[in-house]
C-alpha positions in Angstrom: -19.9 -21.7 -13.6 -19.2 -18.0 -13.8 -22.8 -17.2 -14.5 -23.9 -19.2 -11.5 -21.4 -17.3 -9.3 -21.8 -13.7 -10.6 -25.4 -13.6 -11.7 -27.2 -16.3 -9.7 -25.2 -15.8 -6.5 -24.0 -19.4 -6.1 -20.9 -18.4 -4.1 -19.1 -19.5 -1.0 -21.2 -18.4 2.1 -18.3 -17.7 4.5 -14.8 -16.3 4.0 -13.1 -19.7 4.4 -15.6 -21.8 2.6 -14.5 -23.5 -0.6 -15.8 -22.2 -3.9 -18.9 -24.5 -4.6 -18.3 -25.0 -8.3 -14.5 -25.6 -7.8 -15.4 -28.2 -5.1 -17.6 -30.1 -7.6 -14.8 -30.1 -10.1 -12.2 -31.3 -7.6 -14.5 -34.0 -6.3 -15.3 -35.3 -9.8 -11.6 -35.4 -10.8 -10.8 -37.5 -7.7 -13.7 -39.8 -8.3 -12.8 -40.5 -12.0 -9.0 -40.1 -12.1 -8.0 -40.6 -8.5 -5.4 -37.9 -8.9 -4.8 -34.2 -9.7 -5.3 -33.5 -13.4 -5.5 -30.2 -15.2 -9.0 -28.9 -16.0 -8.0 -28.8 -19.7 -7.5 -32.6 -19.6 -11.2 -33.3 -18.9 -13.0 -34.9 -21.8 -16.3 -33.7 -23.4 -18.1 -36.4 -21.5 -16.5 -35.2 -18.3 -17.7 -31.7 -19.1 -21.2 -32.9 -19.7 -21.3 -34.6 -16.3 -20.0 -31.5 -14.6 -22.8 -29.4 -16.3 -25.4 -31.7 -14.8 -23.8 -31.4 -11.3 -23.5 -27.6 -11.7 -27.2 -27.3 -12.6 -28.1 -29.4 -9.6 -26.1 -27.1 -7.4 -27.9 -24.0 -8.9 -31.3 -25.6 -8.2 -30.3 -26.6 -4.7 -29.0 -23.1 -3.8 -31.5 -20.9 -5.7 -34.6 -23.0 -6.0 -34.7 -22.2 -9.7 -33.7 -24.0 -12.9 -30.6 -22.7 -14.7 -31.9 -20.5 -17.6 -31.2 -22.0 -21.0 -32.7 -19.2 -23.2 -29.7 -17.0 -24.3 -31.9 -13.8 -24.0 -32.8 -14.7 -20.4 -29.1 -15.2 -19.7 -28.2 -11.9 -21.3 -30.8 -10.0 -19.3 -29.6 -11.7 -16.1 -26.0 -10.8 -16.9 -26.8 -7.2 -17.6 -28.8 -6.9 -14.4 -26.0 -8.4 -12.4 -23.6 -5.8 -13.7 -25.9 -2.9 -12.8 -26.6 -4.4 -9.3 -22.9 -4.9 -8.6 -22.5 -1.1 -8.4 -24.0 -1.2 -4.9 -22.4 -4.4 -3.5 -20.1 -4.2 -0.5 -16.9 -4.7 -2.5 -17.8 -1.9 -4.9 -18.6 0.5 -2.1 -15.3 -0.2 -0.3 -13.4 0.3 -3.6 -15.2 3.6 -4.3 -14.4 4.9 -0.8 -10.7 4.0 -1.3 -10.4 5.9 -4.6 -12.9 8.7 -4.1 -15.4 7.6 -6.8 -18.9 9.2 -6.4 -21.7 6.7 -6.0 -23.8 8.8 -8.4 -21.6 7.8 -11.4 -23.1 4.4 -11.8 -21.8 1.7 -14.1 -22.3 0.6 -17.7 -22.8 -2.8 -19.5 -20.8 -3.7 -22.6 -22.1 -6.5 -24.8 -19.8 -8.1 -27.3 -19.5 -11.3 -29.3 -17.7 -14.2 -27.7 -14.5 -15.9 -29.0 -13.2 -19.1 -27.5 -9.7 -19.8 -26.3 -10.6 -23.3 -25.0 -11.2 -25.1 -28.3 -7.9 -27.0 -28.3 -4.1 -26.7 -28.4 -4.3 -24.0 -31.1 -6.3 -21.8 -28.9 -5.6 -19.8 -25.7 -6.2 -16.7 -23.8 -4.0 -14.1 -22.1 -3.5 -10.8 -20.3 -0.6 -8.6 -21.0 0.9 -5.1 -20.3 2.8 -3.2 -22.9 5.5 -2.6 -20.2 6.2 -4.1 -16.8 3.6 -2.6 -14.4 5.6 -3.7 -11.3 9.0 -2.0 -12.0 8.5 0.0 -15.2 10.9 -2.0 -17.4 10.2 -1.6 -21.1 9.3 -5.3 -21.8 6.2 -7.1 -22.9 4.8 -8.4 -19.7 2.0 -10.8 -19.0 0.8 -14.4 -19.1 -1.4 -16.8 -21.0 -2.9 -20.3 -20.9 -3.3 -22.7 -23.8 -6.8 -24.1 -24.2 -8.4 -21.8 -21.7 -10.7 -18.8 -21.4 -9.6 -15.4 -20.1 -11.2 -16.0 -16.7 -8.9 -19.0 -16.2 -5.9 -16.6 -16.5 -7.0 -13.9 -14.0 -8.9 -16.0 -11.5 -5.8 -17.5 -10.0 -7.1 -21.1 -10.2 -4.3 -22.1 -12.5 -0.9 -20.4 -12.7 -0.3 -19.2 -16.3 2.8 -19.2 -18.4 4.8 -15.9 -19.1 3.6 -14.3 -22.3 7.1 -14.5 -23.7 6.7 -18.2 -24.0 3.9 -17.7 -26.4 6.6 -17.1 -29.0 7.5 -20.7 -29.0 4.0 -22.0 -29.0 2.2 -19.6 -31.3 4.9 -17.6 -33.1 2.5 -15.9 -35.6 0.1 -14.7 -32.9 3.0 -13.6 -30.7 4.4 -11.5 -33.6 1.0 -9.9 -34.1 0.8 -9.1 -30.4 4.1 -7.3 -30.5 2.9 -5.2 -33.4 -0.4 -4.4 -31.5 1.7 -3.5 -28.4 3.5 -0.7 -30.4 0.4 0.6 -32.1 -1.6 0.8 -28.8 1.2 2.7 -26.9 1.7 5.1 -29.9 -2.1 5.8 -30.0 -2.9 6.1 -26.3 0.5 7.4 -25.2 0.3 5.3 -22.1 1.0 1.8 -20.9 -1.9 -0.5 -21.9 -3.4 -3.5 -20.1 -4.7 -5.8 -22.8 -6.7 -9.0 -23.0 -6.5 -11.3 -26.0 -7.8 -14.7 -27.2 -6.4 -16.9 -29.9 -9.1 -19.1 -31.4 -7.8 -21.8 -33.7 -4.7 -19.8 -34.5 -6.5 -16.4 -35.1 -5.7 -13.5 -32.7 -8.5 -11.5 -31.3 -8.0 -8.3 -29.2 -10.7 -8.2 -26.6 -10.0 -5.0 -24.7 -7.4 -2.4 -23.8 -7.2 0.1 -21.0 -4.6 2.2 -19.2 -2.6 -0.2 -17.1 -2.6 0.0 -13.3 0.9 0.4 -12.0 3.1 0.7 -8.9 4.6 4.1 -8.0 8.0 2.8 -9.0 6.7 1.8 -12.4 4.7 5.1 -12.9 7.9 7.0 -12.2 9.9 5.0 -14.8 7.1 5.0 -17.4 6.9 8.8 -17.2 10.7 9.4 -17.4 11.2 6.9 -20.2 8.2 8.2 -22.3 9.5 11.8 -22.1 12.9 10.6 -23.4 11.1 8.7 -26.1 9.1 11.9 -27.0 5.9 10.0 -26.5 4.7 12.5 -23.8 5.8 15.9 -22.6 7.0 16.6 -19.1 3.7 18.2 -18.0 2.0 14.9 -18.8 4.7 13.0 -16.9 3.9 15.0 -13.8 0.2 14.1 -14.0 1.1 10.4 -14.5 2.5 10.4 -10.9 -0.3 11.2 -8.4 1.1 12.8 -5.3 -0.5 10.3 -2.9 1.1 7.4 -4.9 4.6 8.9 -4.6 4.6 8.0 -0.9 5.1 4.4 -2.0 8.5 5.4 -3.2 9.5 6.3 0.3 8.5 3.0 1.8 11.3 1.0 3.4 13.0 -2.0 1.8 14.6 -5.0 3.5 18.1 -4.3 4.9 20.5 -6.1 2.5 22.7 -7.4 5.4 19.6 -8.9 7.1 18.3 -10.5 3.9 21.7 -12.2 3.4 21.4 -13.8 6.8 17.8 -14.8 6.3 16.8 -18.0 4.4 14.0 -17.8 1.8 11.4 -20.5 2.4 9.4 -19.9 -0.7 9.5 -18.0 -4.0 6.7 -16.7 -6.1 6.0 -14.0 -8.7 7.0 -10.4 -7.8 3.6 -8.7 -8.1 3.9 -5.6 -5.9 7.4 -4.3 -5.0 8.6 -3.4 -1.6 9.2 -5.1 1.8 6.5 -6.1 4.3 6.7 -7.9 7.6 3.6 -8.8 9.6 1.5 -11.3 11.4 -0.3 -13.6 9.0 -4.0 -13.8 8.7 -6.0 -16.1 6.3 -9.3 -14.2 6.4 -10.0 -10.7 5.3 -12.3 -9.8 8.3 -9.8 -11.0 10.9 -7.0 -9.1 9.1 -9.1 -5.9 9.3 -9.7 -6.5 13.1 -6.0 -7.1 13.7 -5.0 -4.0 11.7 -7.5 -1.9 13.6 -5.7 -3.0 16.8 -2.4 -1.6 15.4 -0.9 -4.9 14.2 1.1 -5.1 11.1 -0.7 -7.7 9.0 0.0 -10.0 6.0 -3.0 -11.4 4.2 -2.3 -15.0 3.1 -4.7 -16.7 0.7 -4.8 -19.5 -1.8 -5.9 -16.8 -4.2 -7.7 -13.6 -3.5 -11.1 -12.5 -4.8 -13.1 -9.2 -4.6 -14.5 -10.4 -1.3 -11.0 -10.0 0.2 -10.7 -6.3 -0.7 -11.2 -4.9 2.8 -8.4 -7.2 4.1 -6.1 -6.3 1.3 -6.6 -2.6 2.1 -5.7 -3.3 5.8 -2.7 -5.5 5.1 0.9 -4.4 4.7 1.4 -7.1 2.1 -0.4 -10.0 0.3 0.8 -13.6 -0.3 -1.0 -16.1 -2.5 -0.3 -19.7 -3.3 -1.9 -19.5 -6.7 -2.3 -17.0 -9.5 0.0 -15.0 -11.7 1.0 -11.4 -12.3 -2.4 -10.6 -13.8 -4.4 -12.3 -11.1 -6.8 -10.4 -8.8 -4.2 -10.1 -6.0 -1.5 -8.8 -8.3 -3.7 -6.2 -10.0 -5.2 -4.9 -6.8 -1.8 -4.8 -5.0 -0.2 -2.8 -7.8 -3.1 -0.3 -7.8 -2.9 0.1 -4.0 0.8 0.1 -3.7 0.8 -3.0 -1.6 3.7 -5.4 -1.3 2.6 -8.7 -3.0 4.0 -12.1 -3.9 1.7 -14.3 -6.0 1.8 -17.9 -7.1 4.1 -19.2 -4.3 3.4 -22.9 -5.0 5.3 -24.0 -1.9 2.7 -22.3 0.3 0.0 -24.8 1.4 -2.9 -23.3 3.4 -5.4 -25.0 5.7 -8.2 -22.5 6.3 -9.9 -24.8 8.8 -6.8 -25.1 11.0 -5.7 -21.6 10.3 -2.2 -22.7 9.4 0.1 -22.6 6.4 2.9 -25.1 5.7 5.9 -23.8 3.8 9.1 -25.8 3.1 8.2 -28.2 6.0 7.5 -25.4 8.5 4.0 -24.8 9.8 3.0 -21.3 10.7 -0.2 -20.4 12.7 -2.3 -17.4 12.3 -0.6 -14.6 14.2 2.9 -15.8 13.4 5.3 -13.5 11.5 6.3 -13.8 7.9 8.2 -11.4 5.7 7.7 -11.0 1.9 9.8 -9.2 -0.7 7.5 -8.1 -3.5 10.4 -7.0 -5.6 12.2 -10.3 -5.7 9.2 -12.6 -5.0 10.6 -14.2 -1.9 9.1 -15.3 1.3 11.0 -15.4 4.7 10.1 -16.8 8.1 9.9 -14.3 11.0 10.7 -10.6 10.9 13.4 -8.9 8.8 14.7 -5.4 9.5 14.0 -2.8 6.9 16.2 0.0 5.5 15.4 3.3 3.9 14.4 3.3 0.2 16.8 4.5 -2.4 15.1 7.9 -2.5 15.1 8.4 1.3 18.7 7.2 1.5 19.8 9.5 -1.3 17.9 12.6 -0.1 18.2 12.3 3.7 21.3 10.2 4.3 23.2 11.5 1.3 24.0 7.9 0.3 26.1 8.1 -2.9 25.2 4.6 -4.0 21.5 5.3 -3.7 22.0 8.6 -5.7 23.4 6.5 -8.6 20.2 4.4 -8.9 17.8 5.0 -11.8 14.9 5.4 -9.4 16.6 8.2 -7.5 17.6 10.0 -10.7 14.0 9.7 -12.1 12.6 11.0 -8.8 14.9 14.0 -8.8 14.0 14.7 -12.5 10.3 14.5 -11.7 10.7 17.0 -8.8 12.5 19.4 -11.2 9.6 19.2 -13.6 7.2 19.9 -10.7 9.3 23.0 -9.7 9.0 24.3 -13.3 5.2 24.0 -13.2 4.3 25.0 -9.7 3.0 28.4 -8.7 2.5 27.3 -5.1 5.1 27.4 -2.4 4.9 24.6 0.2 6.1 25.0 3.8 6.0 22.2 6.3 5.7 21.6 10.0 9.1 21.0 11.6 10.0 21.1 15.3 13.8 20.4 15.3 16.8 20.8 13.0 16.6 17.2 11.8 12.9 17.5 10.7 13.8 20.9 9.0 16.7 19.4 7.0 14.4 16.5 5.9 11.6 18.8 4.8 14.0 20.9 2.8 15.5 17.8 1.2 12.0 16.9 0.0 11.6 20.4 -1.5 9.9 22.5 1.2 10.5 26.2 0.8 10.4 27.1 4.4 8.8 26.1 7.7 5.1 26.8 8.1 5.0 26.0 11.8 7.5 25.2 14.5 5.7 24.1 17.6 8.2 25.0 20.4 6.5 22.8 23.0 7.5 19.7 21.1 11.2 20.7 21.8 10.5 20.2 25.5 10.0 16.5 25.4 13.5 15.5 24.2 15.8 13.9 26.7 15.8 15.4 30.2 14.3 18.7 29.1 10.9 17.8 30.4 12.2 17.8 34.0 13.2 21.5 33.7 9.8 22.3 32.2 8.0 20.5 35.1 10.2 22.4 37.6 9.1 25.6 36.0 5.4 24.6 36.1 5.7 23.6 39.8 7.6 26.7 40.9 5.7 29.0 43.4 7.5 32.2 42.5 8.7 34.2 39.5 12.3 33.6 40.7 11.7 29.9 40.8 10.3 29.9 37.3 13.2 32.0 36.0 15.6 29.5 37.6 14.0 26.6 35.7 13.7 28.6 32.5 17.4 29.3 32.6 18.0 25.6 32.2 15.6 25.5 29.2 17.1 28.5 27.4 20.3 26.7 26.1 18.2 23.8 24.8 15.9 26.1 22.9 18.7 28.3 21.6 20.6 25.2 20.3 17.4 24.0 18.5 16.7 27.3 16.9 20.3 27.7 15.8 20.1 24.3 14.1 16.8 25.2 12.4 18.1 28.5 11.1 21.3 26.9 9.8 19.3 24.3 7.9 16.9 27.0 6.5 19.8 29.1 5.2 17.6 32.2 4.9 14.3 30.6 4.1 11.3 31.7 6.2 10.0 30.0 9.4 6.9 30.6 11.5 7.6 29.9 15.2 4.8 29.4 17.7 5.6 30.0 21.3 4.4 27.7 24.1 0.8 26.9 23.3 -0.7 23.8 25.2 -2.2 24.2 28.7 0.4 23.4 31.3 -1.4 20.3 32.6 -0.2 18.5 29.4 3.4 18.6 30.7 2.9 17.0 34.1 2.3 13.3 35.1 -1.3 12.3 36.1 -0.7 9.0 37.9 0.4 8.9 41.6 3.4 6.8 41.0 4.9 9.2 38.4 3.9 12.2 40.5 5.8 10.7 43.5 8.9 10.1 41.3 8.8 13.7 40.0 8.5 15.0 43.6 11.6 13.0 44.6 13.6 14.2 41.6 12.8 17.8 42.3 13.2 17.5 46.1 9.7 18.6 47.0 6.7 16.9 48.7 4.5 14.6 46.7 1.4 16.4 48.1 2.6 19.6 46.4 2.8 17.9 43.0 -0.6 16.4 43.4 -2.2 19.7 44.4 -0.5 21.6 41.6 -1.6 19.0 39.0 -5.2 19.2 40.3 -5.1 23.0 40.1 -4.0 22.9 36.5 -6.9 20.7 35.4 -9.2 22.4 32.9 -12.8 21.5 31.9 -12.2 22.5 28.3 -8.4 22.7 27.5 -9.0 23.9 23.9 -10.4 27.2 25.2 -8.6 27.4 28.5 -5.4 28.8 29.9 -3.1 28.4 26.9 -1.3 30.2 24.1 -1.2 34.0 24.4 -3.0 33.7 27.8 0.0 31.8 29.2 2.3 34.5 27.9 0.3 37.2 29.7 0.1 35.2 33.0 3.8 34.1 32.8 5.7 36.7 30.7 9.0 35.1 31.7 8.1 32.1 29.5 7.7 34.4 26.5 10.8 36.3 27.4 12.9 33.2 27.6 11.6 31.8 24.3 12.0 35.1 22.5 15.6 35.4 23.8 16.4 31.9 22.5 15.1 32.8 19.0 16.9 36.1 18.7 20.2 34.9 20.1 20.1 31.9 17.7 19.3 34.2 14.7 22.1 36.6 15.6 24.6 33.7 16.0 23.7 32.2 12.6 23.7 35.6 10.9 27.1 36.4 12.4 28.5 33.1 10.9 
């Protein structure tokens, strides 16, 4: 089945087609048993019949007989791996993570062990710690009488790996021992695959585990405390772009209490996401490109869904566990994800999902909580994350959370290591205070024109632009002066002696005036002048190339009263703050 899919290309042809091999299995089960039975319940005779049907499907789709020679199969498999480097999914993945196309891929050939030989066999995937929230617990899942692909493909929802203790106690004890050895050796959280064949444990592979930003932060803090790694390594375990996930909003607790959960699944990617539901990756991408907030809803995801997963705010699947494709990709990308929500029934043909008796059409809103694994109807308001609440809002409860404390500790380590000072853009006192809370050491650029758009200030700016005389401009600028002085006072107070670079009025004046006749007429009425005058002035301000036109220092030369007013606001604010 897998060989036919991956090597021979016998796959679904459209995004909403059913998997052809799975369709054959389901049809056969209904023919023979007239009910839903687990794949593991099929007899040897059933399997032989399925093999015949699979081979017929391969012949029908490819025009070739399925290869029976093991060497032909091996050559075909190796070729498929090499070819996969240039498929659409791989290209999208490389672009997402900045992987050069020149690297190429490799083929690993190893002996096979079988987890599907009976009740004393099984396969599983596990992490040495929880990759979703960072908790120090053995985390993963397994299936009895199954191969590893059954665990990760999302076709069957596996059991938590902790339950293996009751089914195969010896193998479980061995796994716990392997868990300790691997972490001690690699000094990082490991993602492991294992098979038990007739009671004997085999370790198939290990690699550094993908993790959410929240988990990465906790892993790093805990491992420094455990003396497994040093603080310099802890910094490198938290990529700067991934830290943005920690600032993402969470659901407002008061709103969640009012909302009713319509389904629960496995919490596979923490955070809160609200959006319009789409059942197809391509349509999700189109909607996201239009500016919509999107949730991708699938029975289970596959690599073909990668583009839609990148575009979506969150991912919801009806099947699959915490090691399924959806869960692994969501954790790596920092996407909110709920997997294995069994109450979610999807009809791809009708573009609907039915959950707890409610039917939702494509484009309807759902909300998912990837931390708790809950699904809600409609939209739910969000609230700042613990880190934003603690830093910006000075929320004492948020500051007591482990996540906040770990974040502050990480920033202290970064301060010990850094030789580079970072200054940010900030155009008002609030932005300045926020930048400093996140560790900025000054303001790299304050764009004073951005101050003009708050409240009614724009009216005074437009009055200045439309004035015919220096006296008229000065009269309008006198209204602007108190606003600018107050803003600079707030900025200097927040900076408390740290440096700031302030840019005086830069954009060409036509950017501040309305360009449609209705708005021009309204402005004329507000200023008590003729509409024709506004229209003529706007036309006169038009420039062929605004980037090289009448702007910046040229404005200051043409209208020195503008520079004078802004400079006065800066110096008076600085003097007032210095005096206090």
